[in-house]
KEKE-3310 file (N, C-alpha, C; in steps of 0.2 Angstrom, whole numbers, plus 5000, padded with zeros to 4 digits):
npx = (4949:4962:4965:4977:4979:4967:4970:4982:4976:4968:4977:4984:4973:4971:4983:4982:4971:4976:4987:4980:4972:4983:4988:4977:4976:4989:4988:4977:4983:4992:4984:4978:4989:4994:4983:4986:4999:4996:4988:4997:5005:4997:4988:4975:4958:4957:4970:4975:4969:4976:4989:4988:4986:4999:5007:5002:5006:5020:5024:5026:5037:5049:5056:5047:5040:5048:5048:5037:5039:5051:5046:5037:5045:5054:5046:5041:5053:5057:5047:5051:5046:5044:5044:5049:5059:5056:5043:5036:5038:5031:5018:5016:5015:5004:4994:4994:4989:4976:4971:4971:4962:4950:4949:4948:4936:4927)
npy = (4963:4954:4937:4937:4951:4953:4945:4951:4964:4959:4954:4966:4973:4965:4966:4980:4980:4972:4979:4991:4985:4980:4993:4998:4989:4991:5004:5003:4995:5003:5013:5005:5001:5013:5016:5006:5009:5022:5018:5011:5022:5030:5040:5053:5051:5061:5065:5052:5051:5061:5056:5044:5048:5054:5043:5036:5045:5044:5033:5038:5047:5040:5028:5013:5002:5005:5018:5020:5010:5015:5028:5024:5016:5026:5035:5027:5025:5038:5041:5032:5019:5002:4995:4984:4984:4972:4969:4979:4975:4963:4968:4975:4965:4958:4967:4969:4957:4958:4969:4965:4955:4963:4971:4962:4956:4966)
npz = (4806:4811:4818:4825:4828:4836:4847:4852:4856:4866:4875:4878:4884:4895:4902:4905:4914:4924:4929:4933:4944:4952:4956:4963:4973:4980:4984:4993:5002:5007:5014:5023:5030:5035:5044:5053:5058:5063:5074:5082:5085:5093:5088:5086:5079:5069:5067:5062:5050:5043:5044:5038:5024:5022:5023:5011:5002:5003:4996:4983:4985:4986:4976:4972:4986:4997:5001:5009:5019:5025:5030:5040:5048:5052:5059:5069:5076:5079:5089:5098:5099:5102:5090:5078:5062:5056:5061:5054:5041:5042:5044:5033:5024:5028:5027:5014:5009:5015:5008:4995:4996:4999:4987:4977:4981:4980)
capx = (4954:4965:4965:4983:4977:4962:4974:4986:4972:4966:4983:4985:4967:4972:4989:4980:4967:4980:4991:4975:4971:4989:4989:4972:4978:4994:4985:4973:4987:4995:4979:4977:4996:4994:4979:4989:5004:4993:4985:5003:5008:4992:4985:4968:4955:4959:4978:4975:4968:4982:4995:4987:4987:5006:5009:5001:5011:5027:5026:5028:5043:5054:5054:5045:5037:5052:5046:5032:5043:5056:5043:5034:5050:5057:5041:5042:5060:5057:5043:5054:5042:5048:5042:5055:5058:5053:5036:5033:5037:5025:5012:5015:5013:4997:4989:4994:4984:4970:4969:4970:4955:4945:4949:4945:4929:4923)
capy = (4963:4947:4934:4940:4958:4952:4942:4957:4968:4956:4954:4973:4975:4961:4970:4986:4979:4969:4985:4995:4981:4981:5000:4999:4985:4994:5010:5001:4992:5009:5016:5000:5001:5019:5015:5001:5013:5027:5015:5010:5029:5033:5046:5054:5050:5067:5064:5046:5052:5065:5052:5039:5052:5055:5036:5035:5049:5042:5028:5042:5050:5036:5022:5007:5003:5007:5025:5018:5007:5020:5033:5021:5015:5032:5038:5023:5026:5045:5041:5027:5013:4996:4991:4983:4984:4966:4970:4983:4971:4958:4972:4976:4958:4956:4972:4968:4952:4960:4974:4961:4952:4968:4973:4956:4954:4972)
capz = (4811:4811:4824:4829:4831:4842:4853:4854:4859:4872:4880:4880:4889:4902:4905:4908:4919:4929:4931:4937:4950:4957:4959:4968:4979:4984:4987:4999:5007:5011:5018:5029:5034:5038:5050:5058:5061:5067:5080:5086:5087:5097:5085:5086:5073:5064:5065:5059:5042:5040:5044:5032:5018:5022:5021:5004:4998:5004:4991:4978:4986:4984:4971:4975:4992:5002:5004:5014:5024:5028:5033:5046:5053:5055:5063:5076:5079:5082:5095:5103:5100:5101:5084:5073:5055:5054:5062:5049:5035:5043:5044:5026:5020:5031:5025:5007:5008:5016:5003:4989:4997:4998:4980:4973:4983:4978)
cpx = (4956:4965:4971:4981:4972:4966:4978:4982:4969:4971:4984:4979:4969:4978:4986:4976:4971:4984:4986:4974:4977:4989:4984:4974:4984:4992:4981:4977:4990:4991:4978:4983:4996:4989:4982:4995:5001:4991:4991:5006:5003:4989:4978:4965:4957:4966:4979:4974:4973:4988:4994:4988:4995:5009:5008:5005:5018:5029:5029:5034:5049:5052:5052:5041:5041:5051:5041:5035:5047:5052:5040:5040:5053:5052:5041:5048:5060:5053:5046:5050:5046:5046:5048:5054:5054:5045:5033:5033:5032:5019:5010:5012:5006:4992:4989:4989:4977:4967:4968:4963:4950:4944:4945:4938:4924:4920)
cpy = (4955:4944:4936:4946:4957:4949:4947:4962:4965:4956:4961:4975:4971:4964:4976:4985:4976:4975:4989:4991:4982:4988:5001:4995:4988:5001:5008:4998:4998:5012:5011:5000:5008:5019:5011:5005:5018:5024:5014:5017:5032:5039:5046:5052:5055:5066:5058:5047:5056:5060:5047:5042:5052:5048:5034:5039:5047:5037:5032:5046:5046:5030:5016:5008:5004:5014:5024:5015:5011:5025:5030:5019:5021:5035:5034:5024:5033:5045:5036:5021:5007:4991:4990:4983:4978:4966:4974:4979:4966:4962:4973:4970:4957:4961:4972:4962:4954:4965:4970:4958:4957:4970:4968:4955:4960:4971)
cpz = (4811:4818:4829:4832:4837:4848:4856:4858:4866:4877:4882:4885:4895:4905:4909:4914:4925:4933:4936:4944:4955:4960:4964:4974:4983:4987:4993:5004:5011:5016:5024:5034:5038:5045:5055:5062:5065:5074:5085:5089:5092:5095:5086:5079:5067:5062:5061:5051:5039:5039:5038:5025:5017:5020:5014:5000:4998:4999:4984:4979:4985:4980:4975:4982:4998:5005:5010:5020:5028:5032:5040:5051:5056:5060:5070:5079:5083:5089:5100:5104:5099:5095:5079:5066:5052:5055:5057:5043:5036:5042:5036:5022:5022:5028:5017:5005:5009:5011:4997:4990:4996:4991:4976:4975:4981:4971)
residu = (UNK:UNK:UNK:UNK:UNK:UNK:UNK:UNK:UNK:UNK:UNK:UNK:UNK:UNK:UNK:UNK:UNK:UNK:UNK:UNK:UNK:UNK:UNK:UNK:UNK:UNK:UNK:UNK:UNK:UNK:UNK:UNK:UNK:UNK:UNK:UNK:UNK:UNK:UNK:UNK:UNK:UNK:UNK:UNK:UNK:UNK:UNK:UNK:UNK:UNK:UNK:UNK:UNK:UNK:UNK:UNK:UNK:UNK:UNK:UNK:UNK:UNK:UNK:UNK:UNK:UNK:UNK:UNK:UNK:UNK:UNK:UNK:UNK:UNK:UNK:UNK:UNK:UNK:UNK:UNK:UNK:UNK:UNK:UNK:UNK:UNK:UNK:UNK:UNK:UNK:UNK:UNK:UNK:UNK:UNK:UNK:UNK:UNK:UNK:UNK:UNK:UNK:UNK:UNK:UNK:UNK)
# end
């Protein structure tokens, strides 16, 4: 194997690893965000788990992370809670940082 091929294989392995880490970080962020939103909604522990799963699945229903954002904002609006979209974005950023720390520390 040439040095070029070894470098290429190394870059491909790093890309695969980085993509896997980002997927796990965003999945953890969605779980943390689901728990945050469930607490704001006043859900029971059983309902919190169901709601958290729904938040995780919302990312796959709409391209990107907007599906999660839209679901949570719609749920807050439907319940008449005074949580603004800016509050949800701030929670998304905070839980992303927390998720990244949890995944990197594991």
